MDAnalysis code that builds the backbone (N, CA, C; Angstrom):
import MDAnalysis as mda
import numpy as np

u = mda.Universe.empty(759, n_residues=253, atom_resindex=np.repeat(np.arange(253), 3), trajectory=True)
u.add_TopologyAttr("name", ["N", "CA", "C"] * 253)
u.add_TopologyAttr("resid", np.arange(1, 254))
u.add_TopologyAttr("resname", ["MET", "ARG", "ARG", "ILE", "SER", "LEU", "TRP", "ARG", "ALA", "VAL", "ALA", "PRO", "LEU", "ALA", "LEU", "LEU", "CYS", "ALA", "GLY", "LEU", "LEU", "PHE", "ALA", "THR", "SER", "ALA", "THR", "ASN", "ALA", "ARG", "GLY", "THR", "ASP", "LEU", "ARG", "PRO", "SER", "ARG", "ASN", "THR", "THR", "LEU", "ALA", "GLY", "LEU", "VAL", "GLU", "GLU", "GLN", "SER", "ARG", "ARG", "SER", "ALA", "THR", "LEU", "VAL", "ARG", "GLN", "HIS", "ALA", "ALA", "LEU", "THR", "GLN", "ASP", "ILE", "GLU", "LYS", "LEU", "GLN", "ALA", "GLN", "GLN", "GLY", "SER", "ILE", "ASP", "PRO", "ALA", "LEU", "ALA", "LYS", "GLN", "LEU", "LYS", "ASP", "LEU", "SER", "ASP", "GLU", "VAL", "GLY", "THR", "THR", "PRO", "VAL", "THR", "GLY", "PRO", "GLY", "LEU", "THR", "VAL", "THR", "LEU", "LYS", "ASP", "ALA", "PRO", "GLN", "GLN", "VAL", "VAL", "LYS", "ASP", "ASN", "PRO", "ASP", "VAL", "ASP", "ALA", "ASP", "TRP", "LEU", "VAL", "ILE", "HIS", "GLN", "GLN", "ASP", "ILE", "GLN", "ALA", "VAL", "VAL", "ASN", "ALA", "LEU", "TRP", "ALA", "GLY", "GLY", "ALA", "ASP", "ALA", "ILE", "SER", "ILE", "GLN", "ASN", "HIS", "ARG", "VAL", "ILE", "SER", "THR", "THR", "GLY", "ILE", "LYS", "CYS", "VAL", "GLY", "ASN", "SER", "VAL", "VAL", "LEU", "HIS", "GLY", "VAL", "PRO", "TYR", "LEU", "PRO", "PRO", "TYR", "LYS", "ILE", "THR", "ALA", "ILE", "GLY", "ASP", "ARG", "ARG", "LYS", "LEU", "GLN", "GLN", "ALA", "LEU", "ASP", "ASP", "SER", "GLN", "TYR", "ILE", "ASP", "ASN", "LEU", "GLN", "ASP", "TYR", "VAL", "VAL", "LYS", "PHE", "GLN", "LEU", "GLY", "TYR", "ASP", "VAL", "GLN", "ASN", "GLU", "SER", "SER", "ILE", "ALA", "MET", "PRO", "ALA", "TYR", "GLU", "GLY", "THR", "LEU", "ASP", "LEU", "GLN", "SER", "ALA", "THR", "VAL", "PRO", "GLY", "PHE", "ASP", "ARG", "THR", "PRO", "SER", "VAL", "SER", "PRO", "THR", "ALA", "SER", "GLY", "ARG"])
u.atoms.positions = np.array([
    [115.989, 204.155, 108.167],
    [117.021, 203.141, 108.394],
    [116.430, 201.890, 109.054],
    [115.441, 202.036, 109.933],
    [114.833, 200.887, 110.604],
    [114.093, 200.011, 109.599],
    [113.436, 200.686, 108.575],
    [112.728, 199.903, 107.565],
    [113.692, 199.022, 106.774],
    [114.852, 199.595, 106.417],
    [115.838, 198.834, 105.657],
    [116.351, 197.663, 106.492],
    [116.608, 197.874, 107.744],
    [117.114, 196.818, 108.606],
    [116.078, 195.713, 108.770],
    [114.806, 196.129, 108.940],
    [113.744, 195.136, 109.085],
    [113.623, 194.286, 107.829],
    [113.709, 194.905, 106.643],
    [113.620, 194.150, 105.379],
    [114.775, 193.163, 105.248],
    [115.957, 193.640, 105.627],
    [117.125, 192.745, 105.561],
    [116.950, 191.546, 106.484],
    [116.248, 191.730, 107.572],
    [116.043, 190.620, 108.504],
    [114.957, 189.661, 108.032],
    [113.899, 190.212, 107.393],
    [112.750, 189.395, 106.993],
    [112.985, 188.696, 105.659],
    [113.712, 189.354, 104.730],
    [113.894, 188.808, 103.374],
    [114.489, 187.400, 103.373],
    [115.565, 187.126, 104.088],
    [116.105, 185.752, 104.072],
    [115.106, 184.717, 104.582],
    [114.296, 185.101, 105.594],
    [113.304, 184.174, 106.127],
    [112.230, 183.865, 105.088],
    [111.812, 184.905, 104.344],
    [110.801, 184.700, 103.306],
    [111.335, 183.800, 102.195],
    [112.571, 184.021, 101.792],
    [113.182, 183.185, 100.758],
    [113.309, 181.734, 101.224],
    [113.641, 181.534, 102.489],
    [113.766, 180.187, 103.031],
    [112.418, 179.463, 103.009],
    [111.340, 180.174, 103.392],
    [110.000, 179.573, 103.383],
    [109.577, 179.211, 101.962],
    [109.885, 180.083, 101.010],
    [109.533, 179.802, 99.610],
    [110.266, 178.568, 99.105],
    [111.543, 178.468, 99.474],
    [112.314, 177.304, 99.061],
    [111.752, 176.017, 99.625],
    [111.353, 176.055, 100.913],
    [110.757, 174.870, 101.522],
    [109.446, 174.494, 100.848],
    [108.658, 175.517, 100.462],
    [107.382, 175.256, 99.792],
    [107.599, 174.582, 98.444],
    [108.557, 175.068, 97.657],
    [108.863, 174.466, 96.356],
    [109.364, 173.037, 96.530],
    [110.219, 172.831, 97.519],
    [110.767, 171.487, 97.748],
    [109.670, 170.503, 98.147],
    [108.728, 170.960, 99.003],
    [107.616, 170.092, 99.416],
    [106.731, 169.735, 98.238],
    [106.446, 170.730, 97.380],
    [105.610, 170.481, 96.202],
    [106.271, 169.486, 95.266],
    [107.566, 169.640, 95.053],
    [108.287, 168.730, 94.159],
    [108.292, 167.311, 94.712],
    [108.446, 167.195, 96.042],
    [108.460, 165.865, 96.648],
    [107.108, 165.183, 96.522],
    [106.038, 165.929, 96.797],
    [104.699, 165.350, 96.705],
    [104.325, 164.992, 95.282],
    [104.756, 165.817, 94.340],
    [104.419, 165.559, 92.940],
    [105.246, 164.440, 92.354],
    [106.456, 164.230, 92.919],
    [107.367, 163.206, 92.397],
    [107.604, 163.390, 90.900],
    [107.756, 164.633, 90.517],
    [108.078, 164.914, 89.121],
    [106.867, 164.954, 88.213],
    [105.650, 164.837, 88.760],
    [104.448, 164.861, 87.927],
    [103.665, 166.123, 88.182],
    [102.710, 166.391, 87.309],
    [101.875, 167.565, 87.428],
    [100.882, 167.360, 88.564],
    [100.866, 168.297, 89.545],
    [99.940, 168.171, 90.664],
    [98.497, 168.347, 90.228],
    [98.270, 169.047, 89.129],
    [96.936, 169.223, 88.596],
    [96.922, 168.682, 87.183],
    [96.639, 167.403, 86.988],
    [96.705, 166.800, 85.665],
    [95.716, 167.430, 84.706],
    [96.011, 167.264, 83.438],
    [95.172, 167.835, 82.395],
    [93.762, 167.297, 82.465],
    [92.795, 168.141, 82.164],
    [91.406, 167.718, 82.137],
    [91.108, 166.833, 80.931],
    [92.070, 166.742, 80.024],
    [91.878, 165.931, 78.821],
    [92.195, 164.461, 79.062],
    [92.530, 164.118, 80.336],
    [92.797, 162.719, 80.656],
    [91.569, 161.878, 80.340],
    [91.724, 160.850, 79.555],
    [90.601, 160.019, 79.118],
    [90.635, 158.662, 79.788],
    [89.499, 158.001, 79.749],
    [89.427, 156.651, 80.306],
    [90.377, 155.720, 79.578],
    [90.462, 155.882, 78.249],
    [91.356, 155.033, 77.470],
    [92.800, 155.210, 77.929],
    [93.188, 156.458, 78.203],
    [94.544, 156.707, 78.670],
    [94.810, 156.083, 80.023],
    [93.818, 156.148, 80.918],
    [93.970, 155.543, 82.240],
    [94.075, 154.029, 82.147],
    [93.276, 153.436, 81.266],
    [93.320, 151.989, 81.089],
    [94.678, 151.565, 80.547],
    [95.181, 152.289, 79.550],
    [96.478, 151.952, 78.962],
    [97.601, 152.103, 79.981],
    [97.512, 153.168, 80.805],
    [98.538, 153.364, 81.827],
    [98.528, 152.222, 82.838],
    [97.323, 151.813, 83.266],
    [97.214, 150.711, 84.223],
    [97.709, 149.408, 83.615],
    [97.427, 149.198, 82.331],
    [97.872, 147.982, 81.653],
    [99.391, 147.933, 81.588],
    [100.011, 149.080, 81.262],
    [101.481, 149.119, 81.204],
    [102.085, 148.858, 82.584],
    [101.492, 149.446, 83.600],
    [102.005, 149.254, 84.962],
    [101.888, 147.791, 85.371],
    [100.750, 147.187, 85.060],
    [100.558, 145.777, 85.402],
    [101.542, 144.894, 84.645],
    [101.769, 145.195, 83.354],
    [102.706, 144.395, 82.565],
    [104.114, 144.463, 83.157],
    [104.500, 145.633, 83.648],
    [105.811, 145.784, 84.272],
    [105.912, 144.938, 85.537],
    [104.860, 144.959, 86.348],
    [104.860, 144.163, 87.574],
    [104.884, 142.671, 87.264],
    [104.167, 142.264, 86.219],
    [104.164, 140.840, 85.833],
    [105.553, 140.401, 85.405],
    [106.236, 141.248, 84.630],
    [107.605, 140.904, 84.201],
    [108.541, 140.796, 85.397],
    [108.381, 141.711, 86.359],
    [109.213, 141.652, 87.550],
    [108.938, 140.368, 88.340],
    [107.654, 140.006, 88.435],
    [107.280, 138.771, 89.137],
    [107.885, 137.555, 88.446],
    [107.826, 137.532, 87.101],
    [108.373, 136.401, 86.355],
    [109.885, 136.299, 86.550],
    [110.564, 137.448, 86.546],
    [112.013, 137.444, 86.731],
    [112.385, 136.931, 88.125],
    [111.642, 137.364, 89.139],
    [111.917, 136.891, 90.497],
    [111.633, 135.395, 90.633],
    [110.577, 134.921, 89.965],
    [110.260, 133.493, 90.001],
    [111.380, 132.673, 89.380],
    [111.928, 133.157, 88.268],
    [113.038, 132.457, 87.629],
    [114.258, 132.418, 88.554],
    [114.514, 133.521, 89.247],
    [115.635, 133.547, 90.182],
    [115.442, 132.519, 91.295],
    [114.215, 132.428, 91.793],
    [113.918, 131.457, 92.854],
    [114.131, 130.032, 92.358],
    [113.653, 129.742, 91.144],
    [113.807, 128.397, 90.581],
    [115.282, 128.044, 90.395],
    [116.087, 129.025, 89.966],
    [117.515, 128.772, 89.798],
    [118.180, 128.466, 91.134],
    [117.819, 129.231, 92.162],
    [118.389, 129.009, 93.489],
    [117.974, 127.644, 94.039],
    [116.711, 127.268, 93.787],
    [116.253, 125.958, 94.251],
    [116.991, 124.828, 93.530],
    [117.261, 125.019, 92.240],
    [117.969, 123.999, 91.476],
    [119.404, 123.830, 91.966],
    [119.979, 124.917, 92.479],
    [121.352, 124.852, 92.965],
    [121.468, 124.096, 94.287],
    [120.334, 123.909, 94.967],
    [120.366, 123.226, 96.253],
    [120.624, 121.725, 96.114],
    [120.379, 121.190, 94.957],
    [120.610, 119.766, 94.741],
    [119.995, 119.316, 93.439],
    [120.453, 118.178, 92.936],
    [119.944, 117.671, 91.669],
    [118.528, 117.143, 91.841],
    [117.730, 117.234, 90.765],
    [116.343, 116.777, 90.767],
    [116.276, 115.414, 90.089],
    [115.493, 114.534, 90.660],
    [115.300, 113.215, 90.077],
    [114.789, 113.356, 88.645],
    [115.406, 112.666, 87.659],
    [115.002, 112.806, 86.252],
    [113.518, 112.542, 86.014],
    [112.981, 111.529, 86.685],
    [111.558, 111.209, 86.508],
    [110.689, 112.349, 87.027],
    [111.101, 112.918, 88.159],
    [110.352, 114.032, 88.723],
    [110.470, 115.269, 87.839],
    [111.657, 115.472, 87.266],
    [111.867, 116.620, 86.382],
    [110.978, 116.521, 85.142],
    [110.850, 115.315, 84.591],
    [109.995, 115.117, 83.424],
    [108.527, 115.356, 83.771],
    [108.134, 114.843, 84.930],
    [106.748, 115.046, 85.360],
    [106.456, 116.527, 85.552],
    [107.410, 117.254, 86.117],
    [107.255, 118.689, 86.330],
    [107.116, 119.423, 85.002],
    [107.923, 119.015, 84.003],
    [107.848, 119.653, 82.689],
    [106.505, 119.376, 82.021],
    [106.046, 118.121, 82.115],
    [104.760, 117.772, 81.506],
    [103.615, 118.565, 82.137],
    [103.659, 118.690, 83.449],
    [102.613, 119.446, 84.140],
    [102.692, 120.930, 83.786],
    [103.907, 121.452, 83.647],
    [104.075, 122.855, 83.284],
    [103.495, 123.133, 81.904],
    [103.694, 122.179, 80.973],
    [103.129, 122.339, 79.632],
    [101.609, 122.340, 79.682],
    [101.041, 121.479, 80.522],
    [99.585, 121.400, 80.639],
    [99.018, 122.662, 81.276],
    [99.673, 123.135, 82.319],
    [99.182, 124.308, 83.046],
    [99.328, 125.571, 82.206],
    [100.373, 125.636, 81.398],
    [100.600, 126.819, 80.577],
    [101.711, 127.712, 81.084],
    [102.578, 127.174, 81.941],
    [103.663, 127.976, 82.513],
    [104.960, 127.863, 81.714],
    [104.884, 127.261, 80.534],
    [106.036, 127.228, 79.641],
    [105.621, 127.793, 78.285],
    [106.515, 128.501, 77.603],
    [106.179, 129.045, 76.281],
    [106.002, 127.926, 75.260],
    [105.259, 128.206, 74.197],
    [104.995, 127.200, 73.174],
    [104.958, 127.877, 71.807],
    [105.337, 127.136, 70.781],
    [105.311, 127.658, 69.413],
    [104.584, 126.680, 68.505],
    [104.059, 127.214, 67.400],
    [103.388, 126.370, 66.432],
    [102.429, 127.169, 65.569],
    [101.815, 126.524, 64.581],
    [100.853, 127.205, 63.714],
    [99.518, 127.388, 64.430],
    [98.689, 128.282, 63.902],
    [97.390, 128.489, 64.526],
    [96.614, 129.618, 63.882],
    [95.710, 130.206, 64.663],
    [94.837, 131.280, 64.184],
    [94.858, 132.449, 65.158],
    [94.597, 133.641, 64.620],
    [94.386, 134.822, 65.455],
    [93.045, 135.435, 65.084],
    [92.169, 135.560, 66.077],
    [90.853, 136.169, 65.882],
    [90.882, 137.560, 66.505],
    [90.511, 138.580, 65.728],
    [90.502, 139.953, 66.210],
    [89.066, 140.465, 66.266],
    [88.672, 140.955, 67.437],
    [87.328, 141.488, 67.647],
    [87.408, 142.991, 67.913],
    [86.504, 143.762, 67.298],
    [86.492, 145.213, 67.463],
    [85.075, 145.720, 67.667],
    [84.975, 146.866, 68.358],
    [83.688, 147.558, 68.470],
    [83.298, 148.139, 67.119],
    [82.046, 148.541, 66.998],
    [81.592, 149.191, 65.769],
    [82.307, 150.527, 65.599],
    [82.571, 150.954, 64.363],
    [83.215, 152.254, 64.126],
    [82.378, 153.393, 64.690],
    [83.043, 154.482, 65.061],
    [82.347, 155.628, 65.629],
    [81.294, 156.193, 64.686],
    [81.550, 156.142, 63.390],
    [80.580, 156.662, 62.432],
    [79.282, 155.857, 62.472],
    [79.413, 154.556, 62.651],
    [78.221, 153.713, 62.759],
    [77.448, 154.057, 64.024],
    [78.162, 154.319, 65.108],
    [77.522, 154.710, 66.365],
    [76.751, 156.015, 66.179],
    [77.368, 156.988, 65.491],
    [76.707, 158.275, 65.264],
    [75.497, 158.132, 64.347],
    [75.600, 157.236, 63.377],
    [74.502, 157.066, 62.416],
    [73.338, 156.264, 62.988],
    [73.519, 155.652, 64.170],
    [72.467, 154.827, 64.766],
    [72.220, 155.241, 66.222],
    [71.770, 156.478, 66.444],
    [71.597, 156.965, 67.821],
    [70.519, 156.224, 68.608],
    [69.583, 155.597, 67.910],
    [68.476, 154.914, 68.595],
    [68.770, 153.441, 68.879],
    [69.929, 152.963, 68.415],
    [70.294, 151.560, 68.618],
    [70.899, 151.385, 70.010],
    [70.534, 150.307, 70.667],
    [71.094, 149.999, 71.981],
    [72.617, 149.962, 71.887],
    [73.272, 150.738, 72.746],
    [74.739, 150.835, 72.698],
    [75.406, 149.484, 72.921],
    [74.752, 148.576, 73.663],
    [75.329, 147.262, 73.919],
    [75.465, 146.438, 72.645],
    [74.703, 146.777, 71.618],
    [74.785, 146.033, 70.365],
    [75.996, 146.446, 69.531],
    [76.621, 147.535, 69.910],
    [77.676, 148.115, 69.078],
    [79.081, 147.885, 69.647],
    [79.183, 147.111, 70.707],
    [80.495, 146.869, 71.322],
    [80.708, 145.373, 71.544],
    [81.971, 145.003, 71.675],
    [82.342, 143.622, 71.978],
    [82.217, 143.391, 73.480],
    [81.604, 142.278, 73.859],
    [81.401, 141.955, 75.265],
    [82.248, 140.742, 75.655],
    [82.297, 140.498, 76.975],
    [83.063, 139.351, 77.467],
    [82.515, 138.049, 76.889],
    [81.184, 137.984, 76.664],
    [80.599, 136.772, 76.104],
    [81.137, 136.476, 74.711],
    [81.409, 137.535, 73.952],
    [81.944, 137.339, 72.605],
    [83.347, 136.741, 72.667],
    [84.168, 137.279, 73.566],
    [85.527, 136.760, 73.724],
    [85.486, 135.330, 74.242],
    [84.613, 135.082, 75.217],
    [84.499, 133.735, 75.771],
    [84.030, 132.740, 74.711],
    [83.118, 133.181, 73.837],
    [82.621, 132.287, 72.782],
    [83.747, 131.881, 71.846],
    [84.604, 132.835, 71.495],
    [85.736, 132.530, 70.616],
    [86.703, 131.576, 71.317],
    [87.009, 131.861, 72.581],
    [87.929, 131.006, 73.341],
    [87.380, 129.592, 73.464],
    [86.100, 129.471, 73.798],
    [85.491, 128.152, 73.958],
    [85.494, 127.371, 72.643],
    [85.220, 128.078, 71.531],
    [85.222, 127.411, 70.228],
    [86.623, 126.915, 69.881],
    [87.630, 127.718, 70.193],
    [89.009, 127.315, 69.898],
    [89.436, 126.120, 70.747],
    [89.021, 126.091, 72.025],
    [89.299, 124.917, 72.851],
    [88.622, 123.695, 72.256],
    [87.359, 123.880, 71.835],
    [86.616, 122.766, 71.250],
    [87.274, 122.272, 69.965],
    [87.979, 123.175, 69.279],
    [88.677, 122.803, 68.053],
    [90.023, 122.161, 68.288],
    [90.348, 121.888, 69.544],
    [91.588, 121.187, 69.858],
    [92.799, 122.079, 70.030],
    [92.596, 123.334, 70.405],
    [93.737, 124.239, 70.595],
    [94.680, 123.708, 71.665],
    [95.973, 123.790, 71.385],
    [96.980, 123.378, 72.361],
    [97.258, 124.480, 73.373],
    [97.102, 125.733, 72.954],
    [97.344, 126.877, 73.833],
    [96.607, 128.077, 73.259],
    [96.169, 128.968, 74.149],
    [95.429, 130.167, 73.735],
    [95.959, 131.358, 74.520],
    [95.997, 132.502, 73.859],
    [96.343, 133.752, 74.540],
    [95.347, 134.831, 74.137],
    [95.137, 135.780, 75.036],
    [94.309, 136.956, 74.769],
    [95.168, 138.175, 75.059],
    [95.238, 139.085, 74.071],
    [96.099, 140.272, 74.217],
    [97.527, 139.850, 74.579],
    [97.963, 138.738, 74.010],
    [99.300, 138.185, 74.214],
    [99.540, 137.724, 75.650],
    [98.463, 137.470, 76.403],
    [98.575, 136.909, 77.740],
    [97.996, 135.494, 77.713],
    [98.755, 134.555, 78.212],
    [98.368, 133.151, 78.161],
    [97.093, 132.888, 78.962],
    [96.201, 132.130, 78.369],
    [94.960, 131.728, 79.031],
    [95.179, 130.376, 79.696],
    [94.835, 130.274, 80.991],
    [94.952, 129.005, 81.708],
    [93.589, 128.642, 82.284],
    [93.538, 127.551, 83.032],
    [92.246, 127.041, 83.512],
    [91.538, 127.987, 84.467],
    [92.285, 128.870, 85.138],
    [91.662, 129.797, 86.088],
    [91.464, 131.189, 85.511],
    [91.697, 131.355, 84.231],
    [91.545, 132.673, 83.610],
    [90.077, 133.084, 83.585],
    [89.799, 134.288, 84.057],
    [88.454, 134.844, 84.012],
    [88.419, 136.060, 83.113],
    [87.362, 136.203, 82.323],
    [87.197, 137.336, 81.414],
    [85.978, 138.117, 81.877],
    [86.149, 139.386, 82.218],
    [85.047, 140.173, 82.768],
    [84.952, 141.529, 82.087],
    [83.730, 141.992, 81.898],
    [83.483, 143.331, 81.370],
    [83.426, 144.316, 82.534],
    [84.154, 145.415, 82.431],
    [84.084, 146.507, 83.395],
    [83.982, 147.797, 82.595],
    [82.786, 148.365, 82.524],
    [82.587, 149.548, 81.695],
    [82.808, 149.205, 80.236],
    [83.640, 150.005, 79.573],
    [83.944, 149.788, 78.164],
    [85.217, 148.983, 77.958],
    [85.728, 148.387, 79.017],
    [86.950, 147.596, 78.903],
    [86.686, 146.166, 79.341],
    [87.598, 145.292, 78.977],
    [87.543, 143.892, 79.395],
    [88.725, 143.634, 80.316],
    [88.456, 143.022, 81.458],
    [89.505, 142.764, 82.450],
    [89.957, 141.319, 82.333],
    [91.261, 141.149, 82.177],
    [91.869, 139.824, 82.060],
    [92.997, 139.720, 83.072],
    [92.911, 138.742, 83.964],
    [93.908, 138.578, 85.030],
    [94.052, 139.856, 85.848],
    [92.927, 140.560, 86.033],
    [92.925, 141.771, 86.844],
    [93.377, 143.021, 86.132],
    [93.682, 142.935, 84.838],
    [94.177, 144.089, 84.079],
    [93.144, 144.482, 83.021],
    [92.773, 145.769, 82.944],
    [91.790, 146.194, 81.941],
    [92.433, 146.381, 80.568],
    [91.691, 145.993, 79.523],
    [92.157, 146.163, 78.149],
    [91.031, 146.752, 77.305],
    [91.422, 147.554, 76.326],
    [90.474, 148.138, 75.388],
    [90.589, 147.422, 74.045],
    [89.526, 147.472, 73.217],
    [89.603, 146.842, 71.896],
    [90.611, 147.574, 71.009],
    [91.117, 146.867, 69.989],
    [90.724, 145.538, 69.519],
    [91.262, 144.429, 70.425],
    [90.488, 143.322, 70.499],
    [90.861, 142.172, 71.304],
    [91.386, 141.073, 70.384],
    [92.595, 140.614, 70.665],
    [93.223, 139.580, 69.840],
    [93.302, 138.269, 70.604],
    [92.622, 137.253, 70.071],
    [92.630, 135.918, 70.661],
    [93.414, 135.004, 69.729],
    [94.500, 134.457, 70.224],
    [95.388, 133.625, 69.410],
    [95.382, 132.190, 69.926],
    [95.342, 131.238, 69.004],
    [95.341, 129.820, 69.383],
    [96.356, 129.063, 68.551],
    [97.059, 128.153, 69.195],
    [97.987, 127.253, 68.510],
    [97.324, 125.884, 68.380],
    [97.374, 125.342, 67.171],
    [96.762, 124.046, 66.934],
    [96.544, 123.810, 65.445],
    [95.778, 122.774, 65.129],
    [95.442, 122.465, 63.736],
    [94.529, 123.559, 63.193],
    [95.028, 124.326, 62.240],
    [94.284, 125.489, 61.758],
    [92.948, 125.113, 61.127],
    [92.902, 123.999, 60.438],
    [91.652, 123.579, 59.804],
    [90.592, 123.261, 60.857],
    [90.991, 122.539, 61.896],
    [90.047, 122.184, 62.951],
    [89.620, 123.417, 63.759],
    [90.557, 124.314, 63.989],
    [90.230, 125.533, 64.720],
    [89.210, 126.371, 63.953],
    [89.438, 126.517, 62.634],
    [88.516, 127.297, 61.811],
    [87.138, 126.626, 61.765],
    [87.122, 125.315, 61.666],
    [85.851, 124.592, 61.619],
    [85.075, 124.780, 62.920],
    [85.778, 124.795, 64.043],
    [85.123, 124.993, 65.335],
    [84.507, 126.387, 65.429],
    [85.204, 127.381, 64.888],
    [84.649, 128.740, 64.862],
    [83.400, 128.784, 63.992],
    [83.463, 128.127, 62.831],
    [82.322, 128.128, 61.911],
    [81.121, 127.388, 62.495],
    [81.365, 126.389, 63.350],
    [80.282, 125.583, 63.909],
    [79.650, 126.206, 65.150],
    [80.270, 127.255, 65.695],
    [79.770, 127.861, 66.922],
    [78.484, 128.646, 66.662],
    [77.413, 128.295, 67.340],
    [76.139, 128.986, 67.176],
    [76.235, 130.419, 67.686],
    [76.981, 130.632, 68.786],
    [77.110, 131.981, 69.336],
    [77.856, 132.888, 68.364],
    [78.928, 132.371, 67.774],
    [79.677, 133.185, 66.821],
    [78.846, 133.448, 65.571],
    [78.009, 132.490, 65.204],
    [77.102, 132.703, 64.077],
    [76.148, 133.857, 64.366],
    [75.692, 133.948, 65.610],
    [74.836, 135.069, 66.014],
    [75.616, 136.382, 66.002],
    [76.870, 136.333, 66.439],
    [77.720, 137.523, 66.425],
    [77.914, 138.037, 65.004],
    [77.977, 137.128, 64.049],
    [78.176, 137.522, 62.653],
    [77.027, 138.397, 62.147],
    [75.817, 138.222, 62.695],
    [74.699, 139.080, 62.300],
    [74.990, 140.540, 62.641],
    [75.592, 140.770, 63.802],
    [75.933, 142.130, 64.215],
    [77.144, 142.643, 63.456],
    [78.015, 141.739, 63.052],
    [79.155, 142.123, 62.220],
    [78.658, 142.700, 60.897],
    [77.653, 142.040, 60.319],
    [77.105, 142.489, 59.038],
    [76.293, 143.764, 59.209],
    [75.461, 143.812, 60.245],
    [74.529, 144.930, 60.399],
    [75.181, 146.192, 60.949],
    [76.093, 146.028, 61.924],
    [76.673, 147.196, 62.599],
    [78.191, 147.288, 62.461],
    [78.768, 146.466, 61.611],
    [80.205, 146.513, 61.306],
    [81.093, 146.247, 62.529],
    [80.616, 145.394, 63.432],
    [81.524, 144.941, 64.482],
    [82.684, 144.209, 63.823],
    [83.857, 144.334, 64.420],
    [85.031, 143.702, 63.822],
    [85.158, 142.243, 64.189],
    [85.260, 141.390, 63.173],
    [85.514, 139.957, 63.386],
    [86.404, 139.495, 62.247],
    [87.672, 139.244, 62.561],
    [88.643, 138.881, 61.527],
    [89.452, 137.682, 61.992],
    [89.638, 136.714, 61.102],
    [90.408, 135.510, 61.412],
    [91.607, 135.441, 60.476],
    [92.790, 135.326, 61.062],
    [94.030, 135.262, 60.284],
    [94.738, 133.935, 60.561],
    [95.178, 133.288, 59.479],
    [96.008, 132.090, 59.610],
    [97.432, 132.493, 59.972],
    [98.018, 131.780, 60.916],
    [99.393, 132.053, 61.352],
    [100.226, 130.786, 61.150],
    [101.287, 130.911, 60.349],
    [102.138, 129.742, 60.106],
    [103.012, 129.416, 61.305],
    [103.368, 130.430, 62.099],
    [104.197, 130.201, 63.279],
    [103.858, 131.237, 64.346],
    [103.472, 130.752, 65.497],
    [103.118, 131.622, 66.621],
    [104.037, 131.295, 67.792],
    [104.629, 132.327, 68.368],
    [105.432, 132.164, 69.581],
    [104.598, 132.698, 70.743],
    [104.044, 131.793, 71.534],
    [103.146, 132.188, 72.615],
    [103.879, 132.153, 73.947],
    [103.790, 133.220, 74.724],
    [104.515, 133.263, 75.997],
    [103.902, 132.349, 77.040],
    [104.652, 132.094, 78.080],
    [104.143, 131.317, 79.208],
    [103.275, 132.210, 80.086],
    [102.407, 131.581, 80.845],
    [101.631, 132.322, 81.841],
    [102.578, 132.753, 82.950],
    [102.538, 134.047, 83.308],
    [103.500, 134.576, 84.271],
    [102.857, 135.055, 85.563],
    [101.559, 134.871, 85.698],
    [100.878, 135.324, 86.905],
    [100.929, 134.292, 88.011],
    [100.172, 134.554, 89.060],
    [100.118, 133.629, 90.185],
    [99.201, 132.454, 89.882],
    [99.522, 131.302, 90.453],
    [98.715, 130.097, 90.266],
    [97.872, 129.791, 91.494],
    [97.887, 130.692, 92.467],
    [97.114, 130.461, 93.691],
    [95.623, 130.513, 93.379],
    [94.865, 129.561, 93.943],
    [93.417, 129.541, 93.787],
    [92.761, 130.227, 94.980],
    [91.670, 130.908, 94.722],
    [90.924, 131.577, 95.782],
    [89.531, 130.987, 95.851],
    [88.992, 130.904, 97.055],
    [87.647, 130.361, 97.236],
    [86.895, 131.202, 98.249],
    [85.590, 131.172, 98.149],
    [84.752, 131.919, 99.079],
    [84.468, 131.072, 100.319],
    [84.271, 131.720, 101.451],
    [83.929, 131.018, 102.686],
    [82.643, 131.605, 103.242],
    [81.879, 130.765, 103.917],
    [80.622, 131.193, 104.533],
    [80.848, 131.387, 106.021],
    [80.598, 132.592, 106.554],
    [80.807, 132.825, 107.991],
    [79.999, 131.848, 108.836],
    [80.654, 131.237, 109.823],
    [79.974, 130.313, 110.717],
    [79.834, 128.902, 110.192],
    [80.344, 128.679, 108.982],
    [80.255, 127.344, 108.391],
    [81.621, 126.704, 108.502],
    [81.747, 125.641, 109.296],
    [83.048, 125.075, 109.635],
    [83.640, 124.211, 108.530],
    [82.789, 123.606, 107.701],
    [83.321, 122.679, 106.702],
    [84.184, 123.421, 105.696],
    [85.340, 122.861, 105.385],
    [86.253, 123.477, 104.431],
    [85.615, 123.509, 103.057],
    [85.475, 124.701, 102.449],
    [84.818, 124.784, 101.146],
    [85.696, 124.209, 100.052],
    [85.056, 123.682, 99.055],
    [85.813, 123.156, 97.903],
    [86.259, 124.290, 97.024],
    [87.415, 124.134, 96.381],
    [87.964, 125.148, 95.489],
    [87.491, 124.861, 94.077],
    [86.923, 125.870, 93.464],
    [86.419, 125.699, 92.098],
    [87.016, 126.761, 91.197],
    [87.923, 126.402, 90.281],
    [88.517, 127.399, 89.384],
    [87.446, 128.054, 88.544],
    [87.625, 129.355, 88.310],
    [86.690, 130.096, 87.462],
    [87.121, 129.934, 86.023],
    [86.965, 128.739, 85.493],
    [87.448, 128.449, 84.146],
    [86.478, 128.977, 83.119],
    [87.008, 129.670, 82.114],
    [86.173, 130.142, 81.014],
    [86.518, 129.383, 79.734],
    [87.483, 128.473, 79.821],
    [87.874, 127.711, 78.643],
    [87.356, 126.292, 78.766],
    [88.266, 125.316, 78.773],
    [87.832, 123.918, 78.830],
    [87.306, 123.536, 80.197],
])
């Protein structure tokens, strides 16, 4: 009889502890697997980070619009000042734009080519930041009115960087294919691409290792506005009192 009584006393306590353990695990996991699959790939992590960043950018843009509306409600804006603000916004890239243009798509070499060329330097078989920058620079030289990469507007402070097998744009990693779109005179844009010595060199690898390089004419392109921050950052030297000059990390014009 004592054993039965002891079990009756201990059983509720054990059940309570188990319930607390399950509740703690669920809270820490927040609905996700505490031990993620080993099949998680770098590509999946990059895509997840890109989606998360895109969501934050949209939220930032929505809040900025709310702020602008509230500021406009505080009083009317001088027409001359409003026009100047619009002109500057068009130049900076903070307003959407439409028009004809070109889309250049860059891709790494196919996996079969990589397997068939084990002795070839791996750097020759992938698209690098220099390739993207060369296309962007050629399009600017061709008189592009606006440019986007991966549907993100390129502005004067846009930096393009290689990190591993991905390219980072505005702090967000992207995997190939890379799409560079430009609005402007299509004939002049194409001529600028054809005249680029760097792109001519890239074409050798396109032929030899099947790197992707494709140019498509677009009759109408709807390009979004730049939605990120416009704050400039500069480096400072410890112990140096003079205010350093700000230099945008421009990869375009």
